[in-house]
N, C-alpha and C positions, 0 to 999 in steps of 0.2 A: 884277840879278845872277842867278846860277844857283841857285835855291832847291832844285832837285831833286838836282843832282850836285856843286854847289859849285865848279865850274870858275871859276878866276879869283880865288878867295878868298885864296890864299896868294901871297906875293911870288914864290915859285918859279913858280907858274902864270903870273903876270903877266909874268915875265921872257920867257917864250916866246910871249906874245901880241903883238898889234899895238896899240901905245899910241895909235894914231889912232882906234881903235874904242872908243866909250864907250856905256854906262857900264861894260861888261865887255870887256877887251881879248881875251878868249878866245872870245867869241861874236859872231856876226854874223847878222842875219836872213837867212833863205833866200828866194830868189826865183827865178822862172823854172821851167823844166821840171826835175824831179828824177828820177833813175834809181837803182835799187838793184841790187846784185849779191850773191848769196850767196857768202860766202867761208868755206871750211872748211880745216882743217888736213890736210895730207897729206905723204907722203914725196916728195922730189924724185927722180923716176926716169925722166924723159923728157928727151931732148935731140934736137932736130931736128923732130919732130912733123909735123903735117899742113901741107901747102903751102897758104898763103893769099895772097890778093892785097893790094894797098894799102888795101883797104876791110875787111880782116880776114875776107873770105869764103873758105871752104874751097874749094879747086879740085880738080876731077877730073883724072885723068891726061891728058885731052885739053886741059886748060887752062880749061874752062868752070867757072863758079861753081855750087856746090850751093846752091840757094835756101834761105835761112833758117838756114844752118849757118855759124857763125863760129868761129875759133880764135885765141886770144891767149896770150901768155906762153909757158910751157914746153910747152903743148899744140900750139903752132904752130912751124913752121920759123921761125927768127928771124935777126936780123942777124949772128949768130955761126955760122950754118950748123949743122953737126952737132957743134960743140964748145961747151963751157960754161966761160967764163973764171973764174967765181967766184960766190959767193953774192950774190944780188940783181941779177945782171947783166941779167936779163930783166924786172925789175919795171917799169922806165920804159916800155919798149915794150909791155908788157902793159897798163899803165894807158892809154896813148895809143890802142892798138887797141881796148881795152874801150870807150872813149868813142866811137870811130868806129863800132863795131858797134852800140852802143846808139842812135846817131843814125840808123841805117838804117831 
């Protein structure tokens, strides 16, 4: 069980867990390569952003990639172009391109 943070102690916690994971449906051992990203609160004030390729690399006006510079989420031009359909619309692609950038 989770002696430090008590995840999985309540029926509410276990409801959202995976019942096939024992002894705690809310915790699974980590394995493989792990990556971290600093997440901070901010205002949403960008839409469009930097042009990036399919590997999340920021592109120069001539189309060449800037080595070591990546853009994801609202910092990058996204599938919606210069429009923003609603709250959370870029979260999925931000997560996907975050993983892609981390693996480079």
